[in-house]
C-alpha positions as CSV (number, residue, x, y, z in Angstrom):
1,M,11.8,16.1,93.8
2,S,12.9,18.9,91.6
3,K,13.9,18.2,88.0
4,D,13.4,19.5,84.6
5,L,11.2,17.2,82.6
6,Y,12.4,18.6,79.3
7,Q,16.0,17.7,80.3
8,V,14.8,14.2,81.3
9,L,13.6,13.7,77.7
10,G,16.5,15.7,76.2
11,V,14.4,18.3,74.5
12,S,13.8,22.0,74.9
13,S,10.8,23.8,76.4
14,T,10.0,25.0,72.8
15,S,10.0,21.6,71.3
16,S,6.9,20.5,69.3
17,E,4.6,17.6,70.3
18,A,6.1,15.5,67.5
19,E,9.7,16.2,68.7
20,I,8.8,15.3,72.3
21,K,7.1,12.0,71.2
22,S,10.1,11.1,69.0
23,A,12.5,11.7,71.9
24,Y,10.5,9.6,74.2
25,R,10.3,6.7,71.7
26,K,14.1,6.6,71.4
27,L,14.7,6.7,75.1
28,A,11.9,4.2,75.8
29,R,13.5,1.7,73.4
30,K,16.9,2.4,74.9
31,Y,15.9,1.8,78.5
32,H,13.1,-0.7,78.2
33,P,13.6,-3.3,81.0
34,D,13.2,-6.2,78.6
35,L,16.2,-5.0,76.7
36,N,18.2,-4.2,79.7
37,K,17.8,-7.2,82.0
38,D,21.4,-7.0,83.3
39,N,21.0,-3.3,84.1
40,P,19.0,-2.7,87.2
41,Q,19.1,1.1,86.7
42,A,17.3,0.8,83.4
43,A,13.9,0.2,85.0
44,E,14.2,3.3,87.1
45,K,15.3,5.3,84.1
46,F,12.4,3.9,82.1
47,K,10.0,4.9,84.8
48,E,11.5,8.4,84.9
49,I,11.2,9.1,81.2
50,S,7.7,7.5,81.1
51,C,6.5,9.8,83.9
52,A,8.0,12.8,82.1
53,Y,6.3,11.9,78.9
54,D,3.0,11.4,80.7
55,I,3.1,15.1,81.5
56,L,4.8,16.6,78.5
57,G,3.0,14.3,76.1
58,D,-0.4,15.6,77.3
59,K,-1.2,19.1,76.0
60,E,-3.2,20.2,79.1
61,K,-0.7,18.7,81.6
62,R,2.2,20.3,79.7
63,R,0.5,23.7,79.9
64,K,0.0,23.4,83.6
65,Y,3.6,22.3,84.0
66,D,4.9,25.2,82.0
67,N,2.7,27.6,84.1
68,H,4.0,26.0,87.3
69,E,0.6,24.7,88.2
70,I,1.9,21.2,88.7
71,D,5.4,20.0,89.5
72,C,7.6,17.4,87.8
73,D,5.7,14.6,89.6
74,G,2.4,15.9,88.4
75,K,1.4,17.2,91.8
76,P,-0.3,20.6,92.1
77,T,1.7,23.5,93.3
78,G,-1.3,25.4,94.7
79,F,-2.0,27.4,91.6
80,G,-4.1,24.9,89.6
81,S,-7.4,23.1,89.9
82,G,-8.1,19.9,91.8
83,F,-7.8,21.3,95.3
84,G,-10.2,21.7,98.2
85,N,-9.9,23.3,101.7
86,D,-9.5,20.9,104.6
87,S,-10.3,21.8,108.2
88,S,-6.8,23.1,108.9
89,G,-7.1,25.7,106.1
90,F,-4.5,23.9,103.9
91,H,-5.3,22.7,100.3
92,T,-5.6,19.0,99.6
93,Y,-5.2,17.4,96.2
94,S,-7.7,14.7,95.2
95,G,-6.6,14.1,91.6
96,N,-4.4,11.4,90.2
97,P,-1.0,13.0,89.5
98,F,-0.3,10.4,86.8
99,G,-3.5,11.1,84.9
100,S,-5.9,8.4,83.4
101,G,-3.0,6.5,82.0
102,F,-2.0,5.1,85.4
103,S,-4.3,3.3,87.7
104,S,-2.2,4.1,90.9
105,A,1.1,5.5,92.0
106,Q,2.6,2.1,91.4
107,G,1.7,2.2,87.8
108,G,0.1,-0.5,85.6
109,G,-2.4,-0.3,82.8
110,F,-0.6,2.4,80.8
111,D,-0.8,1.5,77.1
112,F,2.6,1.8,75.5
113,S,1.6,0.4,72.2
114,G,0.5,3.9,71.0
115,I,4.1,5.1,71.7
116,F,6.2,2.2,70.7
117,G,4.0,0.8,67.9
118,E,3.2,-2.9,67.8
119,D,6.6,-3.8,66.4
120,I,8.5,-3.1,69.7
121,F,6.4,-5.7,71.5
122,S,7.1,-8.4,69.0
123,A,10.7,-8.3,70.2
124,F,9.5,-9.1,73.7
125,G,7.5,-12.2,72.8
126,N,4.3,-10.2,72.2
127,A,3.9,-9.1,75.8
128,Q,3.4,-5.6,76.9
129,S,5.4,-4.4,79.9
130,S,4.6,-1.6,82.3
131,P,7.4,0.7,83.4
132,F,7.4,-1.2,86.6
133,G,7.9,-4.7,85.2
134,R,4.4,-6.0,85.2
135,R,3.6,-7.9,82.0
136,T,0.4,-8.6,80.2
137,S,0.5,-11.5,77.7
138,R,-1.0,-10.9,74.2
139,R,-2.4,-13.9,72.4
140,T,-1.5,-13.9,68.8
141,K,-2.6,-16.4,66.2
142,G,0.2,-18.2,64.4
143,R,0.9,-17.4,60.8
144,D,-0.7,-19.2,57.9
145,I,1.5,-21.3,55.6
146,N,0.7,-21.0,51.9
147,Y,1.5,-23.9,49.6
148,T,0.8,-24.6,45.9
149,M,0.1,-28.1,44.7
150,R,-0.2,-29.3,41.1
151,I,-2.6,-32.3,40.5
152,D,-3.7,-34.2,37.5
153,F,-7.2,-33.8,36.0
154,L,-8.5,-37.2,37.1
155,S,-7.4,-36.7,40.7
156,A,-9.3,-33.4,40.8
157,A,-12.4,-35.0,39.1
158,R,-12.6,-38.2,41.2
159,G,-11.0,-36.9,44.4
160,A,-7.7,-38.2,45.8
161,E,-5.4,-38.2,48.8
162,K,-2.0,-36.7,48.4
163,T,1.0,-36.3,50.8
164,V,2.8,-32.9,50.9
165,N,5.8,-31.8,52.9
166,V,5.2,-28.4,54.6
167,N,8.0,-27.0,56.7
168,G,9.6,-30.5,57.1
169,K,6.3,-32.2,58.1
170,N,4.4,-34.6,55.9
171,I,0.7,-33.8,55.7
172,N,-2.0,-36.0,54.2
173,V,-4.3,-33.8,52.0
174,K,-7.8,-35.1,51.0
175,I,-8.7,-33.6,47.6
176,P,-12.5,-33.5,47.2
177,A,-14.1,-34.8,44.0
178,G,-14.8,-31.9,41.6
179,T,-11.9,-29.7,42.7
180,T,-11.4,-26.9,40.2
181,D,-8.2,-25.1,39.1
182,G,-7.2,-22.4,41.5
183,Q,-9.3,-23.8,44.4
184,T,-7.8,-23.4,47.9
185,L,-8.0,-26.0,50.6
186,R,-7.7,-24.9,54.3
187,L,-6.1,-27.2,56.8
188,K,-7.0,-25.6,60.1
189,G,-4.4,-25.5,62.9
190,L,-1.5,-27.0,60.9
191,G,0.3,-23.7,60.3
192,E,2.8,-22.0,62.6
193,A,2.2,-22.2,66.4
194,G,0.5,-19.2,68.1
195,I,2.2,-16.9,70.6
196,G,1.1,-16.4,74.2
197,G,-1.4,-19.2,74.0
198,G,-2.9,-18.0,70.7
199,S,-4.3,-20.6,68.2
200,S,-2.1,-22.1,65.5
201,G,-2.3,-20.8,62.0
202,D,-3.6,-22.8,59.0
203,V,-2.1,-24.3,55.9
204,L,-3.6,-22.9,52.7
205,I,-3.1,-25.1,49.7
206,T,-3.8,-23.7,46.3
207,L,-4.5,-26.4,43.7
208,N,-3.4,-26.1,40.1
209,V,-5.2,-28.7,37.9
210,D,-3.6,-30.0,34.8
211,H,-5.5,-30.0,31.5
212,H,-6.7,-33.3,30.2
213,P,-6.1,-34.2,26.5
214,Y,-9.8,-34.8,25.8
215,F,-12.0,-34.3,28.9
216,T,-13.3,-30.9,30.0
217,V,-15.7,-30.1,32.9
218,S,-19.0,-28.2,33.0
219,D,-20.4,-28.2,36.5
220,K,-20.7,-31.9,37.5
221,N,-20.7,-33.1,33.9
222,I,-17.7,-34.4,32.0
223,L,-17.6,-33.3,28.3
224,L,-16.0,-35.3,25.5
225,D,-15.8,-34.7,21.8
226,L,-16.3,-38.2,20.3
227,P,-14.9,-38.7,16.8
228,V,-16.7,-41.3,14.6
229,T,-16.1,-42.5,11.1
230,L,-18.6,-41.9,8.3
231,K,-19.3,-45.6,8.2
232,E,-20.0,-45.7,12.0
233,A,-22.2,-42.7,11.7
234,I,-24.3,-44.1,8.8
235,L,-24.5,-47.8,9.7
236,G,-24.3,-47.4,13.5
237,A,-21.7,-49.1,15.7
238,K,-20.7,-50.2,19.1
239,I,-17.5,-48.5,20.2
240,T,-15.4,-48.1,23.4
241,V,-15.1,-44.7,25.0
242,P,-13.1,-43.5,28.1
243,T,-14.7,-42.1,31.2
244,I,-13.1,-40.7,34.4
245,D,-13.7,-44.2,36.0
246,G,-12.5,-46.3,33.1
247,K,-13.6,-47.4,29.6
248,V,-17.2,-48.3,28.7
249,A,-19.1,-49.5,25.6
250,V,-21.4,-47.1,23.7
251,N,-23.8,-47.6,20.9
252,I,-23.7,-45.1,18.0
253,P,-27.2,-45.0,16.4
254,P,-27.4,-45.4,12.6
255,Y,-27.5,-42.3,10.6
256,A,-26.1,-40.2,13.4
257,S,-25.2,-36.6,12.6
258,S,-22.1,-34.6,13.6
259,G,-23.0,-32.5,16.7
260,E,-25.5,-34.9,18.1
261,K,-25.0,-35.6,21.8
262,L,-24.9,-38.9,23.7
263,R,-25.3,-39.1,27.4
264,L,-23.8,-41.6,29.9
265,K,-25.8,-41.2,33.1
266,G,-23.8,-41.1,36.3
267,K,-20.4,-41.1,34.6
268,G,-19.6,-37.5,35.5
269,I,-18.5,-36.0,38.9
270,K,-20.4,-36.9,42.0
271,G,-23.5,-38.1,40.2
272,G,-23.1,-35.9,37.1
273,D,-23.2,-37.3,33.6
274,Q,-20.7,-37.7,30.7
275,I,-21.9,-35.9,27.6
276,M,-20.3,-36.8,24.3
277,T,-20.6,-34.7,21.2
278,L,-20.3,-36.7,17.9
279,K,-17.8,-35.4,15.4
280,I,-18.0,-37.2,12.1
281,I,-14.5,-37.6,10.5
282,T,-14.4,-38.2,6.7
283,P,-11.6,-40.1,5.1
284,K,-8.4,-38.2,4.3
285,H,-7.4,-40.4,1.4
286,H,-9.0,-41.1,-2.1
287,T,-11.6,-43.9,-1.8
288,P,-13.1,-44.8,-5.3
289,E,-15.7,-47.2,-3.9
290,L,-17.0,-44.7,-1.4
291,E,-17.2,-42.0,-4.1
292,K,-19.1,-44.4,-6.4
293,A,-21.5,-45.3,-3.7
294,L,-22.2,-41.7,-2.7
295,A,-22.6,-40.7,-6.4
296,A,-25.3,-43.3,-6.7
297,L,-27.3,-41.7,-3.9
298,P,-30.2,-39.3,-4.8
299,D,-29.5,-35.7,-4.3
300,E,-30.9,-34.4,-1.0
301,T,-31.2,-30.9,0.4
302,V,-30.2,-30.5,4.1
303,R,-29.8,-26.7,4.3
304,T,-32.7,-24.5,5.3
305,F,-31.2,-21.2,4.1
């Protein structure tokens, strides 16, 4: 068969490698069998341009073609290498006219992803097609779905179960005790379905934890500033305080000082404690009796500087 490979690709013999590659890309997209299922001639045209590019897209093969050492089918003309003498005195060719890109004269195994780019195959269901119609499935994992959920402080501290709607599907989410703001939960296999037998993606839930009006967290411990009156601090008292599991009674020892800490064992997160820092609050209004009583007390030095 005699034909000009440059004309097959629509380029000139002086075209650069980039120009030849670009021309092949355009033609391959135009005549790919998967895009021309109603055109039986497309597969033959696709085969023709692919064979042309197999030669012109290879620097050494193109040199041999330009020097007439191989013909348009990649077969030697008698002037190149790859020949040996048989018993009749004629030369026989032992090479593969299609090069390493093809496993046989019927094709198969040629990697078109380097020419098309990965994007062309996404239009074909992520399967690669050879010029002769053989398909090789490509397993692709499904996409992950990202979701943001806002939860209250106590749900994060104690743990909870929430229901969220992701892509029209209700999903039960178990929030572990001690969840922190910005933490991401991964629900494996609940994302988008895979392609070509690939595994499903995951659902990634980022948790935004609301602030609490008086609790804060340090590791597994719950911290609380505990206001007490001057009378409670001096005389001692039994008061009720909140915890993440409900209210409990606490004894304030007599003559307690502001800044002293009281500890409730096991009232924190997953075995942690609740630590309360005493804050003595003095009266905000004029109290003559208190002033008289304090004036009667002896002077005392509490500063060490």
